[in-house]
C-alpha positions as CSV (number, residue, x, y, z in Angstrom):
1,M,-12.7,34.0,-7.6
2,M,-10.1,31.4,-6.8
3,K,-10.7,29.4,-3.6
4,E,-7.9,28.9,-1.2
5,I,-7.1,25.6,0.6
6,W,-4.3,25.4,3.2
7,L,-1.9,22.5,3.1
8,I,-0.5,22.3,6.6
9,Y,2.8,20.5,7.4
10,R,5.6,20.6,9.9
11,K,8.7,22.1,8.3
12,D,10.8,19.0,8.5
13,D,8.0,16.9,7.0
14,A,7.4,19.4,4.2
15,K,11.0,19.0,3.1
16,R,10.5,15.2,2.8
17,N,7.3,15.6,0.9
18,Q,8.1,18.2,-1.7
19,L,7.0,16.1,-4.7
20,F,3.6,15.4,-3.1
21,I,3.1,19.0,-2.1
22,Q,4.0,20.3,-5.6
23,S,1.5,17.8,-7.2
24,L,-1.3,19.1,-5.0
25,I,-0.5,22.7,-5.9
26,E,-0.5,21.8,-9.6
27,E,-3.7,19.8,-9.4
28,G,-5.3,22.7,-7.4
29,E,-4.5,25.1,-10.2
30,K,-6.3,23.0,-12.7
31,L,-9.4,23.2,-10.5
32,N,-9.1,27.0,-9.9
33,I,-8.0,26.3,-6.3
34,Q,-5.1,27.9,-4.7
35,V,-3.3,25.4,-2.5
36,S,-1.2,27.3,0.0
37,L,1.5,25.6,2.0
38,K,1.4,26.6,5.7
39,Y,3.7,25.5,8.5
40,R,2.3,24.2,11.8
41,E,5.1,25.9,13.7
42,Q,3.9,29.3,12.6
43,F,0.4,28.9,13.9
44,Y,-0.8,30.1,17.3
45,I,-4.2,28.9,18.5
46,G,-6.1,29.9,21.6
47,V,-8.8,32.2,22.9
48,I,-8.6,36.1,22.6
49,N,-11.4,38.4,23.9
50,G,-13.5,35.3,24.5
51,K,-13.3,34.0,20.9
52,L,-11.4,31.1,19.5
53,T,-8.5,32.5,17.6
54,L,-6.1,31.3,14.9
55,I,-2.9,33.4,14.2
56,Y,-0.4,32.7,11.5
57,D,2.9,34.5,11.2
58,E,1.9,36.6,14.3
59,E,-1.2,38.0,12.4
60,Q,-4.8,37.0,12.3
61,T,-5.4,35.7,8.9
62,E,-8.3,35.2,6.5
63,L,-9.7,31.7,6.8
64,P,-9.5,29.3,3.8
65,A,-12.3,27.3,2.2
66,A,-10.7,24.2,3.7
67,A,-7.5,22.8,5.0
68,I,-5.6,19.5,4.4
69,V,-3.9,18.9,7.7
70,R,-0.8,16.7,7.4
71,V,0.3,16.9,11.0
72,P,-0.6,14.4,13.8
73,D,-2.1,17.0,16.1
74,P,-5.8,16.3,16.9
75,F,-6.1,19.2,19.3
76,F,-4.9,21.6,16.5
77,S,-7.4,20.0,14.2
78,E,-10.2,20.5,16.7
79,Q,-9.4,24.2,16.9
80,L,-9.6,24.6,13.1
81,E,-12.9,22.8,13.0
82,A,-14.3,24.8,15.9
83,I,-13.5,28.0,14.1
84,G,-15.4,26.7,11.1
85,I,-12.7,25.3,8.7
86,R,-13.5,22.1,7.0
87,I,-10.4,19.9,7.4
88,F,-9.2,16.7,5.8
89,N,-9.0,14.4,7.8
90,R,-11.5,15.4,10.5
91,A,-10.2,15.9,14.0
92,K,-11.9,12.7,15.2
93,V,-10.2,10.7,12.5
94,S,-6.8,12.3,13.4
95,A,-7.3,11.4,17.1
96,L,-8.2,7.8,16.1
97,C,-5.4,7.2,13.6
98,N,-2.6,8.8,15.4
99,D,-2.9,6.7,18.6
100,K,-2.4,3.0,18.0
101,R,-4.2,2.2,21.3
102,R,-7.3,3.9,20.1
103,T,-7.3,2.3,16.7
104,H,-6.9,-1.2,18.1
105,Q,-9.5,-0.5,20.8
106,A,-12.0,0.7,18.1
107,L,-11.4,-2.0,15.6
108,A,-11.5,-4.8,18.1
109,Q,-15.1,-3.7,18.7
110,L,-15.7,-4.3,15.0
111,H,-14.3,-7.8,15.4
112,I,-11.4,-7.1,12.9
113,P,-8.7,-9.7,13.2
114,M,-5.4,-8.5,14.8
115,V,-2.4,-9.7,16.8
116,D,-2.6,-9.8,20.6
117,T,-2.0,-6.2,21.7
118,L,-1.5,-4.7,25.2
119,F,-1.5,-1.0,26.1
120,F,0.9,0.5,28.6
121,N,2.7,3.6,29.7
122,I,6.5,3.1,30.1
123,G,7.7,3.6,33.6
124,R,4.3,3.6,35.2
125,E,2.8,0.3,34.1
126,L,5.6,-1.7,32.5
127,S,8.1,-3.6,34.7
128,S,11.6,-4.8,33.8
129,K,9.9,-8.0,32.6
130,P,7.9,-7.9,29.4
131,P,4.2,-8.8,29.6
132,L,4.5,-11.3,26.7
133,S,7.0,-14.0,25.9
134,Y,9.8,-13.4,23.4
135,P,9.8,-12.6,20.6
136,L,7.5,-9.6,20.8
137,V,7.1,-6.1,19.3
138,I,6.9,-2.8,21.2
139,K,5.8,0.4,19.5
140,G,5.3,4.0,20.6
141,A,1.6,4.4,20.5
142,L,1.9,7.9,18.9
143,G,4.8,7.1,16.5
144,R,4.4,6.9,12.7
145,S,6.3,6.0,9.5
146,G,7.8,3.0,11.2
147,A,9.6,5.1,13.9
148,Q,9.5,3.9,17.5
149,V,9.0,0.3,16.5
150,F,11.2,-2.4,18.0
151,F,11.4,-6.2,17.5
152,I,12.3,-7.7,20.9
153,Q,14.1,-11.1,21.1
154,H,16.0,-10.8,24.4
155,Q,16.0,-9.0,27.8
156,E,18.7,-6.7,26.5
157,D,16.4,-5.7,23.6
158,W,13.5,-5.0,26.0
159,E,15.6,-2.8,28.3
160,S,17.0,-0.8,25.4
161,A,13.6,-0.2,23.8
162,C,12.0,0.8,27.1
163,E,14.8,3.3,27.6
164,K,14.2,4.8,24.1
165,L,10.5,4.9,24.8
166,A,10.7,6.4,28.3
167,N,7.5,8.1,29.4
168,E,5.8,7.3,26.1
169,P,2.5,5.4,25.8
170,V,3.2,2.1,24.0
171,V,1.6,-1.0,22.6
172,V,3.2,-4.4,23.1
173,Q,2.3,-7.1,20.6
174,R,2.9,-10.6,19.5
175,P,4.6,-10.5,16.1
176,A,2.6,-11.7,13.1
177,E,3.7,-15.1,11.7
178,R,4.9,-13.5,8.5
179,I,7.5,-11.0,9.4
180,G,8.8,-8.2,7.1
181,K,5.7,-8.1,5.0
182,D,2.6,-5.9,5.2
183,L,-0.2,-4.4,3.1
184,R,-1.1,-0.7,2.7
185,V,-4.7,-0.1,1.4
186,F,-5.4,3.4,0.2
187,I,-8.9,4.8,1.0
188,I,-10.6,8.0,-0.2
189,G,-14.0,8.5,1.4
190,K,-15.9,5.2,1.3
191,N,-13.8,3.9,-1.6
192,I,-10.9,1.6,-1.9
193,I,-8.5,3.2,-4.3
194,G,-5.7,0.5,-4.4
195,A,-3.4,-1.6,-2.4
196,V,0.4,-2.0,-2.2
197,L,2.3,-5.0,-0.8
198,R,5.4,-3.9,1.1
199,Y,8.2,-6.3,2.0
200,S,11.8,-6.3,3.2
201,E,14.4,-9.0,3.0
202,S,16.5,-7.5,5.8
203,D,14.2,-5.9,8.4
204,F,11.0,-6.9,10.1
205,K,9.6,-3.4,9.1
206,A,8.5,-3.3,5.5
207,N,8.1,0.5,5.2
208,F,9.2,1.7,1.8
209,T,10.8,4.8,3.3
210,L,12.9,2.6,5.5
211,G,14.3,0.6,2.6
212,G,11.5,-1.9,1.9
213,Q,10.2,-2.8,-1.6
214,A,6.7,-2.3,-2.9
215,S,4.4,-3.8,-5.5
216,R,0.8,-3.5,-6.5
217,Y,-1.6,-5.9,-4.8
218,E,-4.9,-7.2,-6.0
219,L,-7.4,-7.6,-3.1
220,S,-9.6,-10.6,-3.0
221,Q,-13.3,-10.3,-2.4
222,E,-13.0,-11.5,1.2
223,E,-10.3,-8.9,1.8
224,R,-12.4,-6.2,0.3
225,Q,-15.3,-7.1,2.6
226,L,-13.1,-6.9,5.6
227,I,-11.7,-3.5,4.6
228,N,-15.2,-2.2,3.7
229,S,-16.4,-3.1,7.2
230,I,-13.8,-0.7,8.6
231,I,-14.5,2.0,6.1
232,A,-18.2,1.9,6.9
233,A,-17.6,2.6,10.6
234,F,-15.7,5.9,10.2
235,D,-15.8,9.2,8.3
236,F,-12.4,8.9,6.6
237,D,-11.4,11.5,4.0
238,F,-8.1,9.8,2.9
239,V,-6.2,7.2,4.9
240,G,-4.0,4.2,4.5
241,I,-5.0,1.1,6.4
242,D,-2.1,-1.2,7.1
243,F,-2.4,-5.0,7.6
244,L,0.0,-7.8,8.5
245,F,-0.5,-11.4,7.4
246,D,-1.1,-14.5,9.5
247,G,0.5,-17.9,8.7
248,E,-2.2,-18.7,6.2
249,G,-2.0,-15.3,4.4
250,N,-5.1,-13.8,6.0
251,L,-5.1,-10.1,6.9
252,L,-4.5,-8.9,10.4
253,F,-5.1,-5.2,11.2
254,N,-2.0,-3.2,12.0
255,E,-2.7,0.5,12.0
256,I,-4.3,3.4,10.1
257,E,-2.2,6.3,8.7
258,D,-3.9,9.6,8.1
259,V,-0.6,11.5,7.6
């Protein structure tokens, strides 16, 4: 009997990731696994008659063997796990990776090098004056794919970014010495699969989806040791760990992407 695995996306994200989705479906068929695309917007979760409940398309549904959750929604992931579904990535990993405050807090305890980073809530803790000298970077703590990231050089930049991030938790950082360049390291389980150098000639953000360029990167032994110290501390299924570079080319932790 063919096993079923759910692949869960938000509808808008699914449109942008059709090639990846189709490749997972095709690879699943080779392994006698049915990969079924499900939309987060069509799930209801809660408690009915005293039991945790999962409803899809307004009907209770047969549970899958596992689920690949491609939405940054740790509470939703916790519900799936509590019902008994093995999910990739786990809810704890989702909560860690999708909040930049939590990732920096956790990795600082591992003594991983990173730029100076402060945690705030716009409107409640941040004043009209930035907490670091210019230039600086402000990011929405829950943002992803390079969204909600602003390079601040003047007071006008600061005020504009604060307005766009109103009522959002944020991180405020000193910029790395090498701007417009970062490294994405792909992880499956406890293994480093590969690394890609991303760079931009026109923007401080190097994301490929935002117009940056990418090339394969060979990690040094020292870089592998640093990355393995992160991997050893967490139960990742598949993530991308992003690094910036200091003035001497050494890695500085930036963030972890699980979606």
